[in-house]
C-alpha positions, 0 to 999 in steps of 0.5 A: 160902413166905416172902418171901425164898424167893418172891423167889428162886424168881421170880429163878430163873424170870426168869433161866431165861427169859432164858437160853432167850430168848438161846438161841432168838435165837442164830445157828445153826451152819452146816456146810460140806464141800468136794466134787469138781469135776463131770466135765470133759474130761481133761487126758490124753485118754481113751486106755488109757495115761491110764487105766492110770496109778496115782497116789498123793495125799499126804501132804498137810500143812496148817498147824496153824492150819487144823486146827480145825472153824471156818472161818478168816478172815485179817484181816491178815498176822498176825491170824486170825479164827475163827467158831463159827457156820460150821464144817467138817463134815469136817476139812480134813486129810481133805477136801483129799486126798480131793477132790484124789484125786477130781478127779485120777481124773476129770481124768487119767482114772484108775481107780487114784488112792489117798490116802496112806497106801496099802499098800506093795504098791500100785503107784504111777507118780506120787506127789504130795506136797503142803505147804499153806501157806495155804488160807483165807478173806480178809475180803472172802470171797476164797479163797486156796490156796498150796502147795508140791508135788512129783511123785515116781516109783514109786521115790521119785525127785523128778520135779517140785518147784514152788510154786503159788498159786490165788485165787478171788473168790466171787460174794458175801462170805458163807461159802457162796460162799467155800466154793464159791470154795475148791472152785474153787481146789482144782479149779484146783490139781487141773488143774495137777497133772493137766497136769504128770502128763500132761506127765511121762507123755508124756516132756515136761520143762519 
């Protein structure tokens, strides 16, 4: 092997070693998932009427900027940061309605909570249509969930129309604690929805 080839081979070897070292030292990707709240006393009690309620969750609309695997952090009013090392294991478009439905099934309680879209033949007493305007992490780790939501009866008549904002400050500013806080905002929102459905089912109007 001549001198030039030897130098080229050594350079390639050194370059390969540097790439391997860089990969070995890179931050590992961590994956997170939202989960339903643990069972708690229901908003409606445990009577037969509560168990017989059929509730449909959805459609749930989220902003396009949240439609990504990376967890989004709002740096300022007009600036967002995303991280490649902290990701959702499931899209928010799937996990948010799933968790809301699981929470409502526990809180109402009801054995008949379905996620949009459901079959036309599925009987629904109440439908909860939700538009999420914010569901993100702030730089200090705080979680913010802002929604505009409506409750419709089985025939599509609007019974309730309101906006809600829920905030939770995590114990630490890291991502794991922030995801736990995001779970708590969804739980708080679920309790609000369950309470309103309970009021509607009992004939109460604000």
